C-alpha positions in Angstrom: 0.0 0.0 0.0 2.9 2.4 0.7 3.9 2.2 -3.0 0.4 2.0 -4.4 -0.8 5.1 -2.7 2.1 7.1 -4.0 4.0 7.4 -0.7 7.2 5.8 -2.0 7.2 8.2 -5.1 7.8 11.2 -2.8 9.2 9.8 0.4 11.4 7.1 -1.2 11.1 3.3 -1.1 12.7 3.2 2.4 11.2 6.5 3.6 14.5 8.1 3.2 13.1 11.2 1.5 13.1 12.2 -2.2 10.8 15.1 -3.3 9.1 14.7 0.1 11.0 14.6 3.4 12.4 11.6 5.2 9.8 9.7 7.3 12.3 9.1 10.2 10.4 11.4 12.5 7.2 9.5 12.0 8.6 6.8 14.3 8.1 9.2 17.2 4.5 10.1 16.3 1.3 8.5 17.7 -1.2 6.9 15.3 -3.5 9.9 15.9 -0.7 12.3 14.8 0.0 10.1 11.7 -3.7 10.1 10.9 -4.0 13.9 11.2 -1.1 14.2 8.8 -2.8 12.0 6.2 -6.3 13.4 6.7 -5.6 17.1 7.4 -1.9 17.7 6.4 -1.0 18.6 10.0 2.2 17.1 11.6 2.9 17.7 15.3 5.2 20.6 14.2 3.4 22.3 11.3 0.8 22.4 8.5 2.1 20.8 5.3 2.0 22.3 1.9 -0.7 21.4 -0.6 1.9 19.0 -2.2 1.1 16.5 0.5 -2.2 14.9 -0.4 -5.1 14.8 2.1 -6.7 11.4 2.1 -10.4 10.9 2.8 -11.9 7.9 4.4 -12.9 6.7 0.9 -9.3 6.8 -0.2 -7.7 5.4 3.0 -9.8 3.7 5.7 -8.8 3.9 9.4 -7.5 0.3 9.0 -5.4 1.3 5.9 -3.9 4.2 7.9 -3.1 1.9 10.8 -1.4 -0.6 8.4 0.6 2.3 6.8 1.6 3.6 10.2 2.9 0.1 11.2 4.8 -0.2 7.9 6.4 3.2 8.0 7.7 2.5 11.5 9.7 -0.3 10.1 11.5 1.9 7.5 14.9 3.4 7.6 
């Protein structure tokens, strides 16, 4: 799902960062913070630019987000 939803295209196959930033900090976030980033474009530190997509429940379910969160925590 990480690759199919476009995450890898911007954040790199290992979350190392490409066009988008490294996902190393995500390991310190809660699931709620990760969800807010994907749904609202808000990280614990800031509001992201419009380049970061905002995903609706139709695009990513709560279960999808939980799975992505678990996967991203294994990267780097």
